N, C-alpha and C positions, 0 to 999 in steps of 0.2 A: 409452537410450530409457526413458521412464518406465513404471513398472509399472501396467498397467490393472487396476483392481479391478472385477471383473464383478458385476453386480447393482446393487441400490439401496443407497446409503450416504448418511449425513447427518453432521453434526458433533456433537460432545459438548462443550458449554460452557454452564454455568449462569449465568455473570455477564454484565456489560455488555461491550461491545466497541466500539472506535472504528475506523471505516473512513476512511482518509485517501487521497484521490486527489490526486496531484501530477503535473503535466505541463509540458511545454514545447513550443513550436511554432517551427520554423525558418522565420521569415518571409522571410528573404533567404538562400537556400541558399549563395550564393557568398561570404557574409560569415562565413567559417569562424572568423576571429579573434573574432567576437562570440559565437558559440554554442558553440564547442569547449570553453571553460572550464566552461560550464554542463553540457554533456554529460559531461565528465570528473568533475565534482564529485559527481554523484549516486551512482555506484558506490562511491566511497570512503566516503560517508556511510552507505550501506546496509551495507557491510562493518563499519564502526564499530559500527553498531547491532546487527548480528547477533552480534557478539562480546561484547555486554554485555546479558545477560538482565535486569539490573536496570533497564534503560532503558525497559522496557514495550513494546518493539517485538516483534511476534509473527511476522510473515511478510510477504513482498512478492512481486510478480510485475510484470515490465516488459513493456509492449506497444508496438508501433510501428504507426502508421497514417499513411501519407503523410508529411507534414512534422511530425507530432505524436508525441511520446514520452509515454507515460502509465505511471506507477508506481502500482499499487494496493497500499496498505499496510494492515495490520491491527495495531492497538495495543490495549493494555489500557484506555487512557483518553485523552481529549483532553488532560488535564493532563500526561500523559507526553510528548505531542507538544510542547506549549508549553514544558515544561521543557527538552527537547532543543533546541528552536529558539533559545532565548535563552542557552544555556550557552556562554560565551566559550571554554571549554576543549574544546569539541566542534567538529567540522568545519563544521556548518551556519552558524554565525554569521559566520565569516570568508568563507565562500563567498557568503553573502547580501550582505555588504558589498561584495565584489568585483563581484558582479552589478549592484548598484545603481550603483556607480561606472562600470561599463562601459556601462550603458544611457544614462547621461548623455552619454557620448562617442559612442555608436552607437545612438541611439534607434530602436526599431522593428525591429531586426535579428532579435531573438529575443523571444518572449513566454513568460511563465511563469504558472502558475495552480495553485490547489489548492482542494479542497473537503473539509470535515471532517464526518463523520456520527457522532455519539455515539449508539450504539444501546443502550438500557437492557436489562437482563436480561429475558428473556421476550419480546423483540421482534425476534428473528431466527430464521430457519429456513433450511434448505438441503436440496437434493437433488442427488445426483451419480449418474448412471447410466452404467456402463461407462466410467469416467473414472479417470485418475491422481488422486492426492490433490492437491487444489487449493483455493484460496480459503480460506474460513473453516475448512474441515476441515484444511487444511494449517497454519493459524495456531493451531488448538486441537487437536482430535483427530478422526480419521475413524472412524466406526463404522457397522455394518450398521443399516439401517432396521429398527426393532423392530415388533412387532405393535402396532397402534393408531397408527402413524405414517405411514399411507399417503398422506394428503393434506397439503398445505401447512398448512392450518388445524390439523390434528391435531399436526403437528410443532411448530408455534408454541405451541400450548397445552400440549403435553407437557413443556415446559421449566419 
């Protein structure tokens, strides 16, 4: 069980950060042959990234909602994501090629999507109350809320 940090906490990070949301939807649940390879590929990629601090990958969390799987990822920069995505020596490129081949054979069985948010320094703030370390605080550093950081506006301008 995760350790609950009582009280109010925020994250400590002065620079930019990139939030990358990537997900898939099982459009046809019975078509396991179509979506199983996609489901299997993501944990391997996340493990590869976690083992390489130079990749720029900071942290992730996976969520399930109905037929949708969402992975929230934090990166140093969008350029780090792009570099990983096209690197033929990494797991993403062959997985993406296999997915594209499969959807031609079985169109509509599984959907994928992603969104990238490049957040400049000074344009992110967080608050965590009685929570385990999660989100941007897990990707960077979790700290106690200091004096003068009571409101979202104060936390945003304090960075």
